[in-house]
Phi, psi and omega in degrees: 000133181292144178284129181264157178293330179295327177294322178294316186284001174290342182247153181289137174303140180097345177274160180299322182295316180295313182298319180295310182291321179297320178296318178295321179295318178299313181298321180295342178254017176075020180242164179274153175304141183228352181276151182236165171255158182299332183252359174222104185271346176282116185303319181295316180290323178296320180295317180297318180294315182296321179300328182278323189249355180296146179237125181247122181304154180295332178242191181303321180231159181301128182054025183058024179073009184259166177252124180304147182299327181269010177274079189224141177298127181284355181258306185249351179085008179298140179224164179073016181231170174300138175232155179240144180245169176290138179280139174053048182231139179299148185305319183293344179252008182286149172221149180251143178222143175279178184301306180299318182291322179293319179297317180295316180296316186271351181067038182242152175258121178220136176229145181295144173291168183302324180273356176075005186269345182213195182228151169262144171269187178267010180263142177234128180262140181245129186232154176216160175228151175245177181295338183257002180291138178297145179306131179086354181261145177224153175242147181271156176216157179276122182299338178293327181265338183082168180288159178300160182296334182269008179292133179252349180204140177227159175203158176242153183216122178283136182289137180248153177200167171241008181254153176231096184060237180268013178255141181235163180307133178267104180246106181290149173288163180291338176285342177075016184258352180193190177238148179294145171297150187306318182267004184249000184296124178290157183307317179299326177290321176299315181298318179302312182293316182296330181280349176289146176294148180283329184230149176278138180257013180282000000 
């Protein structure tokens, strides 16, 4: 069966899955791969890398877009929301926690970002630029002292993370027998987790 453009567009541009399928689609139409990765700008090399590391869900979407029945906070019983697991811990000793329970356990302050896909910490970074600063570059300053006198522009940025102390996002494998390692989660799994609500509205 010929690869359709709609199949390619099921994945976000810039992901390994998109680059792999887009390259295959291009080749099927007599053209060279043209999509890139953020860390590999050469289309041919990006396509080769993506073909090796892309992960394609067993169904149309990761876990069919559903939340496993046992994906439940072990403290309060919240379900259908983002959960965090213990980092670098054997499966038989794993526990899951929702956002409020993980923050309470770890003694951390975390609030959902506006899009709900990540978290803000309680840290705020302060940046400034001068007339001689390279485009796109910023320097940090201590808000207690204020920006330098030659600053022509300032901005603040709330720090983002997806971790809560020693807890990391709990992304189950499609086989349902374990959780992905923090640095090994495939893009479809990341997307699945990010799309879960951060808080229960029950």
